[in-house]
C-alpha distance (Angstrom), angle and dihedral (degrees) to the residues before:
residue distance angle dihedral
M1 . . .
T2 3.82 . .
D3 3.82 92.5 .
F4 3.81 90.4 73.8
L5 3.80 100.4 42.0
D6 3.77 128.9 75.8
K7 3.81 120.0 -138.3
A8 3.81 94.8 -93.2
Q9 3.81 93.3 50.8
L10 3.78 92.7 45.1
R11 3.81 91.1 47.4
R12 3.82 91.6 53.6
L13 3.81 92.1 46.6
M14 3.81 95.0 48.4
I15 3.82 94.6 45.2
K16 3.80 90.5 49.3
K17 3.80 90.2 50.0
R18 3.79 92.0 47.2
R19 3.80 93.3 48.7
S20 3.80 91.3 50.8
H21 3.82 91.2 70.7
P22 3.80 112.3 108.7
T23 3.81 111.6 -116.8
K24 3.81 91.8 -109.4
V25 3.84 92.4 54.6
W26 3.81 91.7 44.6
R27 3.81 90.6 51.4
E28 3.84 92.6 46.8
K29 3.80 92.3 49.6
S30 3.81 91.2 45.7
N31 3.80 90.4 52.7
L32 3.82 91.0 49.4
V33 3.81 90.4 53.0
C34 3.80 90.0 50.0
D35 3.82 90.2 50.7
R36 3.81 90.8 50.3
L37 3.79 92.0 48.8
E38 3.80 91.8 50.1
S39 3.80 90.7 54.2
L40 3.82 93.5 51.2
A41 3.83 112.5 101.1
L42 3.82 91.1 -142.2
F43 3.80 90.1 57.8
Q44 3.81 93.9 42.7
K45 3.82 91.3 55.8
A46 3.83 95.2 46.0
K47 3.80 115.4 106.3
T48 3.82 97.3 178.3
V49 3.80 118.9 35.4
L50 3.79 129.8 -177.8
A51 3.79 111.9 -145.0
Y52 3.80 141.1 155.9
F53 3.78 140.6 -118.8
S54 3.80 111.0 -114.4
F55 3.82 114.9 -98.0
K56 3.81 129.0 -177.2
Q57 3.80 90.1 2.3
E58 3.80 96.6 -53.4
L59 3.78 112.1 164.7
D60 3.79 106.0 -72.3
L61 3.79 115.8 -127.7
S62 3.81 96.6 176.7
V63 3.83 94.6 114.1
L64 3.82 86.8 68.1
F65 3.78 93.9 55.9
N66 3.83 94.2 69.9
K67 3.80 99.2 37.2
S68 3.75 104.2 71.1
D69 3.75 146.9 40.5
R70 3.80 90.6 -116.4
K71 3.75 123.1 127.8
W72 3.82 109.6 -119.4
G73 3.78 126.7 -153.1
F74 3.79 127.5 -165.8
P75 3.78 131.6 -171.2
R76 3.76 129.8 -106.2
C77 3.79 116.4 -163.0
V78 3.79 109.2 -129.1
G79 3.78 110.8 176.0
K80 3.80 103.9 -50.5
S81 3.81 94.4 -26.1
L82 3.78 137.2 87.0
H83 3.80 117.4 -129.4
W84 3.81 115.8 -166.8
H85 3.80 121.7 -137.0
S86 3.78 130.8 178.9
W87 3.78 117.0 -111.6
E88 3.79 134.9 -175.0
T89 3.78 129.7 -169.9
G90 3.78 107.5 -79.9
D91 3.81 95.6 28.2
K92 3.78 116.2 128.0
L93 3.82 117.8 -92.1
L94 3.78 126.9 -160.1
V95 3.81 128.9 -157.6
N96 3.81 113.0 -126.7
D97 3.81 130.8 -150.8
F98 3.83 90.3 -84.3
N99 3.83 89.9 54.9
I100 3.82 91.0 -110.7
C101 3.81 122.5 136.9
E102 3.77 115.1 -117.9
P103 3.81 138.2 168.7
S104 3.77 121.9 -91.6
P105 3.82 115.8 -87.1
Q106 3.82 86.3 -120.0
A107 3.84 92.2 60.6
P108 3.82 112.8 109.0
I109 3.82 115.4 -88.0
I110 3.79 117.1 -119.7
A111 3.80 113.9 -133.3
S112 3.79 119.1 -140.1
Q113 3.81 93.4 -118.6
E114 3.84 89.4 62.6
V115 3.82 94.5 55.8
D116 3.81 121.9 97.8
L117 3.81 101.1 171.0
I118 3.81 141.2 12.5
L119 3.82 122.1 -149.9
V120 3.80 106.4 -155.9
P121 3.80 123.4 -158.4
A122 3.79 117.7 -141.1
V123 3.77 142.8 174.9
A124 3.83 88.8 -140.6
I125 3.81 139.3 -13.2
D126 3.78 129.0 -159.4
R127 3.79 131.6 -142.5
F128 3.82 90.2 -95.7
G129 3.81 92.9 57.1
Y130 3.80 97.0 -105.2
R131 3.78 111.3 142.9
L132 3.74 133.6 -153.5
G133 3.78 111.6 -143.3
Y134 3.78 131.6 173.1
G135 3.79 93.3 -70.4
G136 3.80 100.9 -104.6
G137 3.80 95.4 106.1
F138 3.82 93.3 -133.9
Y139 3.82 96.0 135.2
D140 3.81 95.3 40.4
R141 3.82 90.8 52.6
F142 3.80 91.9 44.8
L143 3.81 96.0 46.9
S144 3.81 92.2 46.3
L145 3.82 92.1 61.7
E146 3.80 110.4 106.4
Q147 3.81 95.3 -123.1
W148 3.83 91.6 55.2
S149 3.82 102.3 33.5
N150 3.82 96.4 89.9
K151 3.80 97.1 46.7
P152 3.82 113.4 111.0
T153 3.80 112.9 -108.6
I154 3.79 130.8 -158.0
G155 3.80 117.3 -163.3
I156 3.80 112.3 -145.3
V157 3.83 119.1 -150.8
F158 3.79 142.9 137.7
D159 3.80 111.3 -90.6
E160 3.81 89.6 -113.3
A161 3.83 87.5 61.3
Y162 3.81 92.9 54.6
L163 3.79 97.3 98.1
P164 3.82 135.0 -177.3
K165 3.83 94.7 -119.8
L166 3.78 136.3 -3.4
P167 3.79 127.7 -161.9
S168 3.81 106.3 -99.8
D169 3.77 139.1 -172.2
P170 3.82 128.6 -148.7
W171 3.83 91.4 -101.3
D172 3.83 94.6 53.1
L173 3.79 113.6 110.2
Q174 3.77 128.5 -149.1
V175 3.80 127.6 -125.5
D176 3.80 117.7 -132.4
Y177 3.80 98.1 -136.1
I178 3.79 138.3 21.6
C179 3.77 125.6 -144.6
T180 3.81 123.4 -170.6
E181 3.78 132.5 155.6
L182 3.84 87.4 -88.6
I183 3.81 105.7 37.9
C184 3.78 144.1 18.6
E185 3.80 111.9 -168.5
Q186 3.77 145.7 145.1
L187 3.82 115.4 -98.2
K188 3.81 104.6 -173.5
């Protein structure tokens, strides 16, 4: 299927498929992903985790945010960059130009040396760890920065979006692990 579609076509198809899930199914699958993450040793050891707020019916990880003594960081889009701020339940959230929730600019910044793990949202991920995002390149630029490049990453997608092979470009970066409602495993 993916051999005949370019990234934009595949992105539209996968988002449409993802958004067709009834709320109950989406919630069940999100909870299964959270359960799988919690059982992963890499996640259990992590003290500071970068995550995301669900957008366009991405798998929702919010049940994790209240269950632990971890420090959580979330991105703010500033120009073409992601800036990471700490956030706790009850802290103020803003909605950015992309209609994505993000922490207040006044929230404390999280330095790279504090971070143990990065949970990466995706539209799709292939068996080699290449991810298809929304096309803005925010995560590829962020993860290519020297201070972030050695942090372990887990791509989060529905199992139906875990594909054999995605179209990729030289600037596309791979995630280290994949987590779906069915599996959580190391890719590279």
